[in-house]
C-alpha positions as CSV (number, residue, x, y, z in Angstrom):
1,X,-33.4,-17.0,-16.7
2,X,-29.9,-15.2,-16.6
3,X,-28.9,-14.2,-13.1
4,X,-28.4,-10.5,-12.8
5,X,-24.8,-9.5,-12.0
6,X,-24.0,-7.4,-8.9
7,X,-22.9,-4.0,-10.2
8,X,-20.1,-2.3,-8.3
9,X,-18.7,1.2,-8.8
10,X,-15.3,1.8,-7.2
11,X,-14.0,5.3,-6.3
12,X,-10.4,6.1,-5.6
13,X,-8.6,9.5,-5.5
14,X,-5.1,8.1,-6.2
15,X,-4.3,7.0,-9.7
16,X,-0.7,6.0,-9.1
17,X,0.4,2.3,-8.8
18,X,1.4,2.3,-5.2
19,X,-0.3,0.5,-2.2
20,X,-4.1,1.3,-2.4
21,X,-4.3,1.7,-6.2
22,X,-2.4,-1.6,-6.7
23,X,-4.8,-3.3,-4.2
24,X,-7.8,-2.0,-6.2
25,X,-6.3,-3.1,-9.5
26,X,-5.8,-6.6,-8.2
27,X,-9.4,-6.6,-6.8
28,X,-11.3,-5.4,-9.9
29,X,-9.3,-7.6,-12.3
30,X,-9.8,-10.6,-10.0
31,X,-13.5,-10.5,-9.5
32,X,-15.6,-13.2,-11.1
33,X,-16.9,-11.5,-14.3
34,X,-19.9,-14.0,-14.4
35,X,-21.2,-12.6,-11.1
36,X,-20.0,-9.0,-11.0
37,X,-19.9,-6.0,-13.3
38,X,-17.5,-3.2,-12.3
39,X,-16.6,0.4,-13.1
40,X,-14.1,2.8,-11.5
41,X,-14.2,6.5,-10.9
42,X,-10.7,8.0,-10.5
43,X,-8.4,10.7,-11.7
44,X,-6.2,10.3,-14.8
45,X,-2.9,8.4,-14.1
46,X,-1.1,5.1,-14.4
47,X,-3.9,3.2,-12.6
48,X,-6.5,4.5,-15.0
49,X,-4.2,3.4,-17.9
50,X,-3.9,-0.1,-16.4
51,X,-7.6,-0.4,-15.9
52,X,-8.3,0.6,-19.5
53,X,-5.8,-2.0,-20.7
54,X,-7.8,-4.6,-18.8
55,X,-11.0,-3.3,-20.4
56,X,-12.5,-2.0,-17.1
57,X,-15.0,0.8,-17.5
58,X,-13.4,4.0,-16.1
59,X,-14.8,7.5,-15.5
60,X,-12.1,10.1,-15.1
61,X,-12.8,12.6,-12.4
62,X,-10.1,14.9,-10.9
63,X,-10.1,14.8,-7.1
64,X,-7.9,17.8,-6.1
65,X,-8.6,17.8,-2.4
66,X,-11.0,16.4,0.3
67,X,-13.1,19.6,-0.2
68,X,-13.5,19.3,-4.0
69,X,-17.2,20.1,-4.5
70,X,-16.9,19.7,-8.3
71,X,-15.6,16.1,-7.7
72,X,-18.5,15.4,-5.3
73,X,-21.0,16.6,-7.9
74,X,-19.3,14.6,-10.7
75,X,-19.3,11.4,-8.6
76,X,-22.9,11.8,-7.6
77,X,-24.0,12.4,-11.2
78,X,-22.3,9.2,-12.3
79,X,-23.7,7.2,-9.4
80,X,-27.2,8.5,-10.1
81,X,-26.9,7.7,-13.8
82,X,-25.5,4.2,-13.5
83,X,-27.2,3.2,-10.2
84,X,-24.8,0.5,-9.1
85,X,-25.8,-2.0,-6.3
86,X,-22.6,-1.1,-4.4
87,X,-20.3,1.9,-4.3
88,X,-16.9,0.9,-2.9
89,X,-14.5,3.8,-1.9
90,X,-10.8,3.4,-1.3
91,X,-8.6,5.8,0.7
92,X,-9.2,9.0,2.6
93,X,-9.9,11.4,-0.2
94,X,-12.3,9.2,-2.2
95,X,-13.8,7.9,1.1
96,X,-14.9,11.5,1.9
97,X,-15.9,12.7,-1.5
98,X,-17.7,9.5,-2.6
99,X,-19.6,9.0,0.7
100,X,-20.9,12.6,0.6
101,X,-21.8,12.1,-3.1
102,X,-23.8,8.9,-2.4
103,X,-25.8,10.3,0.5
104,X,-29.6,9.5,0.2
105,X,-29.0,7.4,-2.9
106,X,-30.3,3.7,-2.8
107,X,-26.8,2.3,-3.1
108,X,-25.0,0.1,-0.5
109,X,-21.7,1.7,0.6
110,X,-18.4,-0.1,1.3
111,X,-15.3,1.7,2.4
112,X,-11.7,0.3,2.7
113,X,-9.4,2.0,5.2
114,X,-5.8,1.7,4.0
115,X,-4.0,4.2,6.3
116,X,-5.2,4.8,9.9
117,X,-3.7,2.9,12.8
118,X,-2.9,4.0,16.4
119,X,0.5,5.1,15.2
120,X,-0.7,7.3,12.3
121,X,-0.7,11.0,13.1
122,X,-1.4,14.1,11.0
123,X,1.1,16.8,11.8
124,X,-1.5,19.4,12.7
125,X,-3.3,18.1,15.9
126,X,-6.4,20.1,15.2
127,X,-6.6,18.7,11.7
128,X,-6.0,15.2,13.2
129,X,-8.9,15.6,15.6
130,X,-11.2,17.0,12.9
131,X,-10.3,14.2,10.5
132,X,-11.3,11.5,13.1
133,X,-14.5,13.4,13.8
134,X,-15.3,13.4,10.1
135,X,-14.6,9.7,9.8
136,X,-17.2,9.0,12.6
137,X,-19.8,11.0,10.7
138,X,-19.0,9.3,7.4
139,X,-19.4,5.9,9.0
140,X,-23.1,6.7,9.3
141,X,-23.3,6.7,5.5
142,X,-21.4,3.4,5.3
143,X,-22.8,-0.1,5.4
144,X,-19.5,-2.0,5.7
145,X,-15.9,-1.0,6.3
146,X,-13.0,-3.2,5.2
147,X,-9.8,-2.9,7.3
148,X,-6.6,-4.1,5.6
149,X,-5.3,-5.4,8.9
150,X,-6.4,-6.1,12.5
151,X,-4.4,-3.0,13.6
152,X,-6.6,-0.8,11.4
153,X,-9.8,-2.5,12.7
154,X,-8.7,-2.1,16.3
155,X,-8.0,1.6,15.8
156,X,-11.4,2.2,14.1
157,X,-13.3,0.4,16.8
158,X,-11.3,1.9,19.8
159,X,-11.8,5.5,18.5
160,X,-15.5,4.9,18.0
161,X,-15.2,5.5,14.3
162,X,-17.2,2.4,13.6
163,X,-18.7,-0.6,15.4
164,X,-17.4,-4.2,15.4
165,X,-20.3,-5.5,13.5
166,X,-19.7,-3.1,10.7
167,X,-16.1,-3.9,10.1
168,X,-14.3,-6.8,8.4
169,X,-10.6,-7.5,8.1
170,X,-9.5,-8.5,4.6
171,X,-5.8,-8.6,4.1
172,X,-4.1,-7.3,1.0
173,X,-2.8,-10.0,-1.3
174,X,-0.5,-10.4,-4.3
175,X,-0.3,-12.8,-7.2
176,X,2.1,-15.7,-6.6
177,X,2.7,-16.2,-10.3
178,X,6.2,-15.0,-11.3
179,X,6.2,-11.6,-13.0
180,X,7.6,-11.4,-16.5
181,X,10.8,-9.3,-16.4
182,X,10.7,-5.9,-18.1
183,X,14.4,-5.3,-17.6
184,X,17.3,-7.6,-16.8
185,X,19.3,-7.2,-13.6
186,X,22.3,-6.1,-15.6
187,X,20.2,-3.4,-17.4
188,X,18.9,-2.1,-14.0
189,X,22.4,-2.1,-12.4
190,X,23.7,-0.1,-15.3
191,X,20.7,2.3,-15.4
192,X,21.2,3.2,-11.7
193,X,25.0,3.2,-11.8
194,X,25.3,0.2,-9.6
195,X,27.9,-2.5,-9.7
196,X,27.3,-6.3,-9.5
197,X,29.6,-6.3,-6.4
198,X,27.5,-3.7,-4.6
199,X,25.5,-4.7,-1.5
200,X,22.1,-3.1,-2.3
201,X,19.8,-2.1,0.6
202,X,16.5,-1.1,-0.9
203,X,13.2,0.4,0.1
204,X,10.0,1.1,-1.8
205,X,7.3,3.6,-0.9
206,X,6.1,7.2,-0.9
207,X,8.6,9.7,0.4
208,X,6.5,11.1,3.2
209,X,6.8,11.5,7.0
210,X,5.0,8.2,7.7
211,X,7.5,6.1,5.7
212,X,10.4,7.7,7.6
213,X,13.0,7.1,4.9
214,X,15.1,9.6,6.8
215,X,15.9,7.0,9.5
216,X,17.2,4.6,6.8
217,X,19.4,7.3,5.3
218,X,20.7,8.2,8.8
219,X,21.6,4.5,9.4
220,X,23.6,4.2,6.2
221,X,26.9,6.0,7.3
222,X,27.4,3.2,10.0
223,X,26.6,0.5,7.4
224,X,28.9,2.0,4.8
225,X,31.8,2.2,7.3
226,X,31.5,-1.5,7.8
227,X,30.5,-2.4,4.2
228,X,32.1,0.2,1.8
229,X,30.3,-1.2,-1.2
230,X,26.9,-0.8,0.3
231,X,24.4,1.3,-1.7
232,X,20.9,2.5,-0.7
233,X,18.3,2.4,-3.5
234,X,15.1,4.4,-2.7
235,X,12.1,3.6,-5.0
236,X,9.3,6.2,-5.1
237,X,8.6,9.9,-5.0
238,X,6.9,12.2,-2.5
239,X,6.9,15.5,-0.7
240,X,10.1,14.8,1.2
241,X,12.3,13.8,-1.7
242,X,14.4,17.0,-1.8
243,X,14.8,17.0,2.0
244,X,16.0,13.4,1.9
245,X,18.4,14.2,-0.9
246,X,19.8,17.1,1.2
247,X,20.1,14.8,4.2
248,X,22.2,12.3,2.1
249,X,24.4,15.2,1.0
250,X,24.8,16.4,4.6
251,X,25.8,13.0,5.8
252,X,28.3,12.8,2.9
253,X,26.8,9.6,1.5
254,X,25.0,11.0,-1.6
255,X,27.2,8.9,-3.9
256,X,25.9,5.8,-2.2
257,X,22.2,6.7,-2.3
258,X,20.1,6.3,-5.5
259,X,16.7,7.8,-5.9
260,X,15.0,6.0,-8.8
261,X,11.6,7.8,-8.8
262,X,8.5,5.7,-9.5
263,X,9.0,2.2,-10.8
264,X,5.6,0.6,-11.7
265,X,7.1,-2.9,-12.1
266,X,8.9,-3.3,-8.7
267,X,9.6,-7.0,-9.3
268,X,12.6,-6.1,-11.5
269,X,14.3,-3.7,-9.1
270,X,13.8,-6.1,-6.2
271,X,16.1,-8.6,-8.0
272,X,19.0,-6.2,-7.3
273,X,18.3,-5.9,-3.5
274,X,20.4,-7.8,-1.0
275,X,18.0,-6.6,1.8
276,X,14.6,-4.9,1.7
277,X,14.0,-2.3,4.5
278,X,10.7,-0.6,5.4
279,X,11.1,1.7,8.4
280,X,7.6,3.2,8.6
281,X,6.4,5.1,11.7
282,X,2.9,4.0,10.7
283,X,1.8,1.2,8.3
284,X,-1.6,-0.2,7.9
285,X,-0.4,-3.2,6.1
286,X,2.7,-2.9,3.9
287,X,2.1,-4.5,0.5
288,X,5.7,-3.8,-0.5
289,X,6.7,-6.4,2.2
290,X,4.8,-9.0,0.2
291,X,6.5,-8.0,-3.0
292,X,9.9,-8.4,-1.3
293,X,8.9,-11.8,0.0
294,X,7.8,-12.8,-3.5
295,X,11.3,-11.8,-4.8
296,X,13.0,-13.9,-2.1
297,X,14.6,-10.8,-0.5
298,X,15.2,-10.9,3.3
299,X,13.3,-8.1,5.1
300,X,13.9,-5.7,7.9
301,X,11.0,-3.6,9.0
302,X,9.5,-1.7,11.9
303,X,7.1,-3.2,14.4
304,X,4.2,-0.8,13.8
305,X,0.6,-1.1,12.6
306,X,-0.3,-4.2,10.7
307,X,3.4,-5.2,10.0
308,X,3.6,-7.7,13.0
309,X,0.6,-9.5,11.5
310,X,2.8,-10.3,8.5
311,X,6.3,-10.5,10.1
312,X,7.4,-12.8,12.9
313,X,11.0,-11.8,13.8
314,X,13.7,-14.3,13.0
315,X,11.3,-16.4,11.0
316,X,10.3,-14.4,8.0
317,X,12.0,-11.1,8.7
318,X,13.5,-8.9,11.4
319,X,11.5,-6.3,13.4
320,X,13.1,-3.1,14.7
321,X,11.8,-0.1,16.6
322,X,10.6,2.9,14.6
323,X,12.7,6.1,14.4
324,X,15.9,4.4,15.6
325,X,18.6,4.7,13.0
326,X,21.3,3.2,15.3
327,X,19.3,0.0,15.9
328,X,18.4,-0.2,12.2
329,X,22.1,0.1,11.2
330,X,23.0,-2.7,13.6
331,X,20.3,-4.9,12.3
332,X,21.3,-4.3,8.7
333,X,24.9,-5.1,9.5
334,X,23.9,-8.2,11.4
335,X,21.9,-9.5,8.5
336,X,24.6,-8.7,5.9
337,X,27.1,-10.7,8.0
338,X,24.8,-13.8,8.2
339,X,24.2,-15.5,4.9
340,X,22.3,-18.4,6.6
341,X,19.9,-16.0,8.3
342,X,19.4,-14.2,5.0
343,X,18.4,-17.5,3.4
344,X,16.2,-18.5,6.3
345,X,14.3,-15.2,6.2
346,X,13.9,-15.4,2.4
347,X,12.5,-18.9,2.6
348,X,10.2,-18.0,5.5
349,X,9.0,-14.9,3.7
350,X,8.0,-16.8,0.6
351,X,6.1,-19.4,2.7
352,X,4.2,-16.6,4.4
353,X,2.8,-15.5,1.0
354,X,0.3,-18.4,1.0
355,X,-1.7,-16.4,3.6
356,X,-1.7,-13.2,1.6
357,X,-2.8,-14.1,-1.9
358,X,-4.9,-12.1,-4.3
359,X,-7.2,-15.1,-4.6
360,X,-8.0,-15.1,-0.9
361,X,-8.5,-11.3,-0.9
362,X,-10.8,-11.4,-3.9
363,X,-12.8,-14.3,-2.5
364,X,-13.4,-12.7,0.8
365,X,-14.4,-9.4,-0.8
366,X,-16.8,-11.2,-3.1
367,X,-18.5,-12.9,-0.1
368,X,-18.9,-9.4,1.5
369,X,-20.5,-8.0,-1.6
370,X,-22.9,-11.0,-1.9
371,X,-23.9,-10.7,1.8
372,X,-24.5,-7.0,1.4
373,X,-26.7,-7.4,-1.7
374,X,-28.4,-10.4,0.0
375,X,-27.2,-12.9,-2.7
376,X,-25.6,-16.1,-1.7
């Protein structure tokens, strides 16, 4: 008798190829196809394209906001029709829409929290309070919550959003296999008007208030004064892009700052970086840190959220305080002046990757699914 596969429907509201979507792509393509059958509900976008390339069943549902009633109805219709064993929602928008949609259906519910830590703040304090309250209510509809770091788990427990027995920490992971290059280093330098002699300080992430790319731009005048050939490469897009471009102009360093927009294959651009910097105010995990480690690029990042669970200062990276451009500039200059330290951090970073592999992430998640569906 053939053993019935565990069926899982994923729901995600972001179809880019940034943090949470990249996590989901690694997860669904890594699951053992002999034991699991999967489908994904998501909006149209690069993630949907990649899933379809990998022959993953996808259902395209626009999710315009957290109050998108049409999306709730569409998700519920799909869940009712296909009746999966487990519905697994990723991120805030899908976490709300999908958990409302699954209410009263005989489906186990898993939710992965990719964002909230004690440092994370919504700008509107009333909205912040309301959001935490809604997370507590949604937890009643959830059988298991996955936290991408201990910092996330601690926040969810201390704010009474969930209980310790309902939460499990499963770190994000990446593939250790070397990525096939899409473009040569020379092509990338030419494309972004960089020179082989330039000292490239790079960052990757959404251009929003939490990533605090402004602090990195504010650090650059000091760095450029000491290293005139220093260039800042900012990979990503977001709501603050125009503000950040204006800031670079105001500081008279716009010629030394390159905004690349979205780059789906970050492995290539990382080859041009001398240093990778992530200066977030809040960071649940920071998968871009793992990408930099994989590329053997030394890292400077802030000691917030789940980052200290990855980075030990002076071993595999350097930790700085958030929102401190002066300290950040000093640390960048210190690292640029010390080739031995650069090499030490790059080697330490690559060794750290053994703890954060896709294989481990997938294996731990598979165990959670089996326990939840009572199959061993």
